[in-house]
C-alpha positions in Angstrom: 7.9 6.3 18.8 4.4 7.9 19.5 1.7 7.3 16.7 -0.3 10.3 15.6 -3.3 11.2 16.8 -6.2 9.4 15.5 -7.9 11.6 12.5 -11.3 13.2 13.4 -14.6 11.8 12.5 -15.5 10.6 10.0 -12.4 9.9 8.6 -11.7 6.5 10.5 -15.1 5.1 9.7 -14.8 5.9 6.1 -11.4 4.8 6.1 -12.5 1.2 7.6 -14.8 0.8 5.0 -12.9 1.4 2.1 -9.9 -0.9 2.9 -12.6 -3.6 3.8 -14.0 -3.1 0.5 -10.6 -2.9 -1.3 -9.1 -6.1 0.5 -12.4 -8.0 0.0 -12.4 -7.3 -4.2 -8.7 -7.8 -4.5 -9.5 -11.2 -2.8 -12.0 -12.4 -4.9 -10.8 -10.6 -8.2 -7.3 -10.0 -7.7 -7.7 -5.9 -8.6 -8.9 -3.0 -6.7 -11.2 -0.9 -8.9 -10.5 2.4 -10.2 -13.7 3.8 -9.4 -13.5 2.9 -5.8 -10.0 4.9 -5.6 -11.6 7.7 -7.4 -14.5 7.9 -5.0 -12.5 7.5 -2.4 -9.9 10.4 -3.1 -13.1 12.7 -4.2 -14.7 12.1 -1.0 -11.2 12.3 1.3 -11.1 16.0 -0.3 -14.3 17.0 0.6 -14.3 15.8 4.3 -10.4 17.3 4.6 -11.6 20.5 3.3 -14.8 20.5 5.6 -12.8 19.7 8.5 -9.8 22.1 8.1 -11.1 24.5 5.6 -10.6 24.9 1.5 -7.0 25.8 1.3 -5.9 23.8 4.3 -7.9 20.6 3.7 -6.5 20.5 -0.2 -2.9 20.8 0.9 -3.4 17.8 3.7 -5.1 16.1 1.0 -2.7 16.3 -1.4 0.2 15.9 0.8 -1.1 12.6 2.3 -2.0 11.2 -1.0 1.7 12.3 -2.2 3.2 10.3 0.6 1.3 7.0 -0.1 1.8 7.2 -3.6 5.7 8.0 -3.1 6.3 4.9 -0.5 4.4 2.3 -3.0 5.6 3.5 -6.4 9.1 2.2 -6.3 8.0 -1.4 -5.7 5.3 -0.9 -8.7 8.6 0.3 -11.3 10.3 -3.0 -9.8 7.5 -4.7 -11.0 6.9 -6.4 -7.2 3.1 -4.9 -7.1 0.1 -3.7 -8.9 -0.7 -0.2 -9.4 -4.0 -0.9 -7.6 -2.1 -1.4 -4.3 -0.1 1.6 -4.8 -3.4 3.7 -5.5 -5.0 2.3 -2.4 -2.2 3.4 -0.2 -2.2 6.9 -1.9 -6.2 6.9 -1.4 -5.8 6.2 2.4 -2.6 8.9 2.5 -5.5 11.3 1.4 -7.6 10.4 4.1 -5.4 9.9 7.0 -2.3 12.3 5.9 1.4 12.0 5.6 2.4 10.9 9.1 -0.2 8.2 9.6 0.6 6.8 6.1 3.6 6.5 6.8 3.3 4.0 9.7 0.6 2.4 7.4 3.3 1.6 5.3 5.6 0.0 7.6 3.1 -1.9 9.1 1.7 -3.3 5.7 5.5 -4.1 4.9 5.9 -6.1 7.7 2.5 -7.8 7.3 2.9 -8.4 3.6 6.6 -9.7 4.2 5.8 -12.0 6.8 2.7 -13.7 4.7 4.4 -13.9 1.4 7.7 -15.2 3.5 5.0 -18.3 4.8 3.5 -18.5 1.5 7.3 -19.3 0.1 8.0 -21.9 2.9 4.8 -23.1 2.7 5.3 -24.4 -0.9 8.8 -25.3 -0.6 10.1 -22.0 -3.3 12.7 -20.4 -1.0 15.5 -21.4 -3.2 13.4 -19.6 -6.1 13.4 -16.8 -4.0 16.7 -16.2 -3.3 17.8 -16.7 -6.8 14.8 -13.8 -8.0 16.5 -11.6 -5.3 19.8 -12.2 -6.3 19.0 -11.5 -10.1 17.1 -8.5 -8.8 20.2 -7.0 -7.0 22.3 -7.8 -9.6 20.0 -5.7 -11.9 19.7 -2.9 -9.9 23.8 -2.8 -9.3 24.3 -3.2 -13.0 21.3 -0.9 -14.4 20.1 1.3 -11.7 18.3 3.6 -14.4 16.6 0.2 -16.2 13.3 -1.2 -14.9 14.3 -4.8 -13.7 12.8 -7.6 -15.5 12.1 -10.7 -13.0 10.4 -12.6 -15.3 12.9 -14.4 -17.9 13.9 -17.8 -18.8 15.9 -18.4 -15.4 13.8 -17.1 -13.1 9.9 -17.9 -12.3 7.4 -15.9 -10.0 7.4 -18.0 -6.9 3.5 -16.6 -6.1 1.9 -13.5 -5.2 -0.6 -12.2 -2.7 -3.4 -9.8 -2.7 -1.5 -7.1 -1.2 -4.7 -4.7 -0.9 -5.6 -7.4 2.2 -1.8 -6.3 3.9 -2.3 -2.7 2.9 -5.9 -3.3 4.6 -4.5 -5.1 7.9 -1.8 -2.4 8.0 -4.2 0.3 8.2 -6.7 -1.3 10.5 -3.9 -2.0 13.1 -2.4 1.5 13.1 -5.9 3.1 13.3 -6.5 0.5 16.3 -3.1 1.4 17.8 -3.6 5.2 17.4 -7.1 5.1 19.0 -5.1 3.7 22.2 
């Protein structure tokens, strides 16, 4: 499997700055500001159009953003992540395109999953995690069209992480790998 080439400048620098800001606000405030997402999307559109021309740039921007949105929105709909995380990957996709966005998402899933598992193990909550997973999978099998509800009288959250940090780490890792 080969990585897509690194996007042309100034894309990598802009993405690096945006994900570092998003990760830092997610750590400190546990949210990713909509204003930053909107500015990032607008700047990505302008840059894409200046690099590829108005029509091709707008299309690249749209396809990349749609890819980032589509990858994470199912997890948001299941209650597994916040909307800011979905919007962050959507914005990253608008900058880097669908091929690199897909790889960023895979790296993010690996980083976020390992981080979450370590926290669960460190806190001694593995049994609760298994119970929640059983309830989630059972809810998907019984009522696949209904949004599963993990928080009820029998289950409780085993913790959460600022997933914007995992997205930032996955993004930085894939940008670095594409540069090699």
